[in-house]
C-alpha positions as CSV (number, residue, x, y, z in Angstrom):
1,M,10.7,4.3,15.2
2,A,8.4,8.2,15.8
3,D,9.2,9.9,17.3
4,N,7.1,11.8,20.4
5,R,4.8,8.6,20.4
6,K,1.5,8.7,23.1
7,P,0.6,5.4,24.1
8,L,-3.1,4.2,22.8
9,S,-4.1,4.2,26.3
10,S,-3.9,7.7,26.7
11,Y,-6.2,8.8,23.8
12,V,-9.4,8.4,26.2
13,A,-11.5,11.7,25.7
14,P,-14.2,11.5,24.1
15,A,-13.3,12.5,20.7
16,Y,-11.7,9.5,20.4
17,W,-15.0,7.4,21.5
18,P,-16.0,6.5,18.4
19,T,-13.1,5.2,17.0
20,W,-12.6,3.1,20.0
21,L,-16.3,1.8,19.2
22,G,-15.2,1.5,15.6
23,L,-11.7,-0.7,17.0
24,G,-13.8,-2.7,19.3
25,L,-16.5,-3.8,16.7
26,L,-13.4,-5.0,14.2
27,R,-12.0,-6.8,16.9
28,V,-15.4,-8.8,17.2
29,I,-16.0,-9.6,13.5
30,C,-11.5,-10.9,13.4
31,W,-13.4,-13.8,15.8
32,L,-15.5,-14.1,13.3
33,P,-14.7,-17.7,10.7
34,H,-12.6,-15.8,7.6
35,K,-15.3,-15.6,5.1
36,L,-17.8,-14.0,7.0
37,A,-15.4,-11.9,7.9
38,L,-14.9,-10.6,5.1
39,G,-18.2,-10.9,3.8
40,I,-19.1,-7.8,6.2
41,G,-16.0,-6.5,5.3
42,R,-17.8,-6.5,1.9
43,Y,-21.1,-5.4,2.5
44,I,-19.5,-2.2,4.3
45,G,-17.6,-1.5,1.2
46,K,-21.0,-1.6,-0.4
47,A,-22.2,0.5,2.1
48,G,-19.5,2.7,1.2
49,Y,-19.7,3.2,-2.3
50,H,-23.6,4.8,-2.1
51,V,-22.3,7.6,0.4
52,A,-18.9,8.3,-0.1
53,G,-19.9,10.8,-3.2
54,K,-16.4,12.2,-3.4
55,R,-13.8,9.4,-3.4
56,R,-16.6,7.7,-5.3
57,A,-16.0,10.2,-8.3
58,I,-12.7,10.3,-7.3
59,V,-11.5,6.1,-8.5
60,K,-14.0,6.9,-11.7
61,R,-12.0,9.1,-12.9
62,N,-8.9,7.2,-12.5
63,L,-10.4,4.3,-14.0
64,E,-11.4,6.4,-17.1
65,L,-7.4,7.6,-17.5
66,C,-6.0,4.9,-16.8
67,F,-8.7,1.9,-18.5
68,P,-10.0,4.4,-21.5
69,N,-10.5,0.8,-23.3
70,M,-13.3,-0.4,-21.2
71,S,-16.7,-0.1,-21.3
72,T,-18.8,2.8,-19.0
73,E,-20.3,-0.2,-17.4
74,E,-17.5,-2.0,-16.9
75,R,-15.3,0.7,-15.4
76,D,-18.7,1.0,-12.4
77,A,-18.6,-2.5,-12.1
78,L,-14.6,-2.6,-11.5
79,A,-15.4,1.0,-8.8
80,R,-18.0,-1.0,-7.1
81,Q,-15.5,-4.3,-6.6
82,H,-13.0,-1.9,-5.8
83,F,-15.4,-1.0,-2.4
84,E,-15.6,-3.9,-2.2
85,A,-12.2,-4.1,-1.3
86,L,-12.0,-1.1,0.7
87,G,-14.4,-2.9,3.0
88,M,-12.3,-6.1,3.3
89,S,-9.6,-3.9,3.7
90,L,-11.1,-2.9,6.9
91,I,-11.3,-6.3,8.2
92,E,-7.7,-7.6,6.7
93,M,-6.5,-4.1,9.1
94,G,-7.9,-6.2,12.3
95,L,-6.6,-9.6,11.3
96,G,-3.8,-7.7,10.8
97,R,-3.2,-6.6,14.0
98,W,-4.8,-9.4,15.9
99,A,-4.9,-13.1,14.2
100,S,-2.8,-15.4,14.8
101,D,-0.1,-16.5,13.2
102,Q,-1.1,-20.1,12.3
103,H,-4.3,-18.5,11.2
104,L,-2.8,-16.1,8.6
105,T,-0.2,-18.8,7.3
106,E,-3.3,-21.1,6.1
107,L,-4.2,-18.4,4.5
108,T,-1.6,-17.2,1.9
109,D,0.5,-18.9,-0.3
110,I,4.1,-16.4,-0.8
111,I,6.2,-17.6,-3.5
112,G,9.8,-15.4,-4.4
113,L,11.2,-16.0,-0.6
114,E,14.6,-17.4,-2.4
115,H,15.3,-13.5,-4.0
116,L,15.2,-12.4,-0.7
117,Q,17.2,-14.8,1.1
118,R,19.9,-14.4,-1.4
119,A,20.2,-10.6,-0.5
120,L,20.4,-10.9,2.4
121,D,23.2,-14.1,2.1
122,E,25.0,-12.3,0.3
123,G,25.6,-8.8,2.6
124,N,22.8,-6.9,0.6
125,G,20.3,-4.2,2.4
126,V,17.0,-4.6,-0.2
127,I,14.3,-2.0,-0.7
128,L,11.3,-4.2,-0.9
129,L,9.1,-2.2,-3.8
130,S,5.5,-2.1,-3.3
131,A,2.6,-0.3,-3.9
132,H,-1.0,0.9,-2.3
133,F,-3.2,-2.3,-2.5
134,T,-5.9,-2.7,-0.4
135,T,-4.3,-6.2,1.1
136,L,-1.1,-4.0,2.5
137,E,-2.2,-4.5,6.3
138,L,-2.5,-8.6,6.2
139,S,0.6,-9.1,4.2
140,G,3.4,-7.3,6.7
141,R,2.5,-10.1,8.8
142,V,3.0,-13.2,7.0
143,L,5.9,-10.9,5.0
144,K,7.9,-11.2,9.1
145,L,7.2,-14.9,9.6
146,N,8.8,-15.6,7.1
147,A,11.2,-12.9,6.0
148,P,13.9,-11.4,9.3
149,R,14.9,-7.6,9.8
150,I,12.2,-6.0,8.0
151,D,11.6,-2.0,8.5
152,A,9.0,-0.6,7.1
153,V,8.2,3.3,5.7
154,Y,5.0,5.4,7.1
155,R,3.5,8.5,6.3
156,K,1.9,10.1,9.6
157,N,-2.4,10.4,9.3
158,R,-3.1,14.1,10.3
159,S,-4.6,12.3,13.8
160,P,-2.1,11.2,15.8
161,F,-4.4,8.7,17.5
162,I,-4.7,7.0,14.0
163,T,-1.4,7.1,13.1
164,E,-0.2,5.2,16.6
165,I,-3.1,3.1,15.7
166,L,-1.8,2.0,12.3
167,L,2.0,2.1,13.4
168,T,0.9,-0.1,16.6
169,G,-0.9,-3.2,13.9
170,R,2.4,-2.3,11.7
171,E,4.4,-3.0,14.8
172,R,3.3,-6.8,15.0
173,S,4.6,-7.1,11.3
174,I,7.4,-5.1,11.0
175,E,10.7,-4.5,13.7
176,N,10.8,-0.4,12.9
177,T,8.9,1.9,11.7
178,I,10.4,4.9,9.1
179,E,9.2,7.7,8.4
180,K,8.6,8.8,4.7
181,R,10.8,12.0,4.7
182,D,13.1,10.4,7.0
183,I,15.7,9.3,4.2
184,K,18.9,8.7,6.7
185,G,17.0,6.4,8.8
186,M,16.2,4.0,5.5
187,V,19.5,4.4,4.0
188,R,20.9,3.6,7.7
189,S,18.7,0.4,7.5
190,L,19.7,-0.7,4.4
191,R,23.2,-0.3,5.1
192,N,22.9,-2.3,7.8
193,G,21.7,-5.0,5.4
194,R,18.9,-4.6,6.3
195,I,14.8,-5.5,4.3
196,V,13.2,-1.7,3.5
197,W,9.3,-2.1,2.9
198,Y,8.3,0.9,0.4
199,A,5.4,2.3,-1.7
200,P,6.4,5.3,-3.3
201,D,3.4,5.0,-6.3
202,Q,1.5,8.1,-4.7
203,S,1.4,11.1,-5.9
204,Y,4.0,13.8,-5.0
205,N,4.8,17.0,-6.4
206,R,7.3,18.3,-4.1
207,K,11.4,18.6,-5.4
208,G,12.7,15.5,-6.2
209,A,9.6,13.9,-8.5
210,E,8.5,13.7,-12.0
211,V,5.8,13.3,-14.6
212,V,6.2,9.4,-15.5
213,P,3.1,8.3,-17.6
214,F,0.7,5.9,-15.7
215,F,-1.6,3.8,-17.8
216,G,-0.1,6.1,-19.8
217,V,-1.2,9.3,-18.4
218,P,0.7,11.7,-17.1
219,S,1.3,11.2,-13.3
220,M,3.8,12.5,-10.5
221,H,6.7,10.3,-9.2
222,T,9.0,10.4,-6.8
223,T,12.2,9.0,-7.9
224,A,13.6,8.6,-4.6
225,T,13.5,5.3,-5.1
226,S,17.0,5.7,-7.1
227,T,18.9,7.3,-4.6
228,L,18.1,4.5,-1.9
229,A,19.4,1.6,-4.0
230,R,22.2,4.2,-5.1
231,L,23.2,5.1,-1.5
232,G,22.1,2.3,0.5
233,K,23.8,0.2,-2.3
234,A,20.0,-1.9,-2.5
235,W,19.0,-4.3,-4.1
236,V,15.1,-3.7,-4.6
237,I,12.5,-6.2,-5.2
238,P,9.6,-5.9,-6.2
239,F,6.7,-7.1,-3.5
240,F,3.1,-7.1,-4.4
241,P,0.5,-9.0,-2.8
242,E,-3.2,-10.0,-4.1
243,R,-6.2,-10.8,-2.2
244,K,-8.0,-14.3,-4.3
245,S,-11.1,-15.0,-5.1
246,D,-11.3,-17.5,-2.2
247,G,-10.6,-15.3,0.0
248,R,-6.5,-16.9,0.6
249,Y,-4.5,-14.6,-0.4
250,L,-1.1,-14.5,-2.4
251,L,2.2,-12.9,-1.5
252,R,4.4,-12.2,-5.0
253,I,8.2,-11.3,-4.3
254,L,9.9,-11.1,-8.0
255,P,13.5,-11.4,-8.7
256,P,15.8,-8.3,-8.3
257,L,14.8,-4.9,-11.0
258,I,17.6,-5.4,-13.8
259,D,20.1,-2.6,-13.6
260,F,18.8,-0.6,-11.0
261,P,19.7,1.9,-9.8
262,C,20.8,2.8,-13.6
263,G,22.1,6.0,-13.3
264,D,18.4,7.3,-14.6
265,A,16.2,8.1,-11.7
266,V,13.3,8.6,-14.6
267,K,14.3,5.3,-16.0
268,D,14.3,3.8,-13.5
269,T,10.7,4.8,-12.0
270,Q,9.6,4.3,-15.8
271,Q,10.5,0.4,-14.6
272,Y,8.8,0.4,-11.5
273,V,5.9,1.9,-13.1
274,R,5.8,-1.2,-15.6
275,V,5.5,-3.6,-13.3
276,L,3.5,-2.2,-11.2
277,E,1.0,-1.8,-14.2
278,E,1.2,-5.1,-14.9
279,H,0.1,-6.6,-11.8
280,I,-2.6,-4.2,-11.2
281,R,-3.5,-5.7,-14.6
282,C,-4.6,-8.6,-12.2
283,C,-6.0,-7.8,-9.9
284,P,-7.2,-4.2,-11.0
285,E,-10.2,-3.5,-8.1
286,Q,-7.6,-4.0,-5.4
287,Y,-5.1,-1.2,-6.3
288,F,-5.9,2.3,-3.8
289,W,-8.3,4.3,-7.0
290,V,-9.6,6.4,-4.2
291,H,-6.1,9.0,-3.2
292,R,-5.9,11.2,-6.7
293,K,-3.5,9.8,-8.3
294,F,-2.8,12.7,-11.1
295,K,-2.7,15.4,-9.2
296,G,0.2,18.0,-7.9
297,L,1.4,18.3,-12.0
298,P,3.0,21.2,-13.5
299,D,0.5,24.0,-14.6
300,T,1.0,23.0,-17.9
301,Y,-1.1,19.7,-17.6
302,P,-4.5,19.2,-17.3
303,D,-6.1,18.8,-14.0
304,Y,-7.8,15.4,-13.8
305,Y,-9.8,16.2,-11.1
306,A,-11.5,19.4,-11.6
307,D,-14.7,18.4,-12.7
308,F,-15.1,15.2,-10.0
309,E,-18.2,16.9,-8.7
310,A,-19.6,16.5,-12.7
311,S,-19.4,12.6,-12.5
312,K,-20.5,11.6,-8.8
């Protein structure tokens, strides 16, 4: 659980009123039929594509690097679809916070629960190894209904208010939140036979990171998953959500990664990246391309975003 937290009711200054208004509108939208609510999210995303020039440039650069065999027109279409997915993710964040268990269960299919159950039955902790997809917030609620003892790793936002909004929403999905720098907390949960939901895919340029290709492009990745698996004596089980074209959701829990950790943290990370790339290809518009995936590389590598202003 995060330290030094304040209840949401303490954020009453006028500076917070626009965010409260946005939450209120989101709450109203979540009362609408599911397809209509997602449609509103899609239009929010379309608007975002036109006004978020910097983020649009980052998305296009990431897609250019990862999918060089696509035509420019295909990548532009994918970029637009990604912003639509981002808009829908706002609605899904609200559903993850307010929707009933029955509503979410009716919308979701989940496969591979037997892998989690087997690990827990044998007394093992589990690193539920995921990544930043736009359906992340909603999928946690469904996981909680089907798997016990789930903790989640989170990253603090620069705004304590936003951090508290995200945490109170996620706490409908999980029992405990662990700040991403709290390695001891993660290991403790794993040693206690718990599931730790962990998404280590975003760029990481601090100690404990290595250059590992992502879609063939050099990218900084944390190798902490290997350390967590070793110290926590945990199974590493990939988990990936997908929003289907009909508005339903498919949650895939894959078999445990074989020989993980293998004693070589870079090879372990490469195995994770291969599995992640395979799922991204299933639904490329739903991966979090607005993040600068290829930043923080050593000086011997190019700066892939140095001229991104030109790609707006």
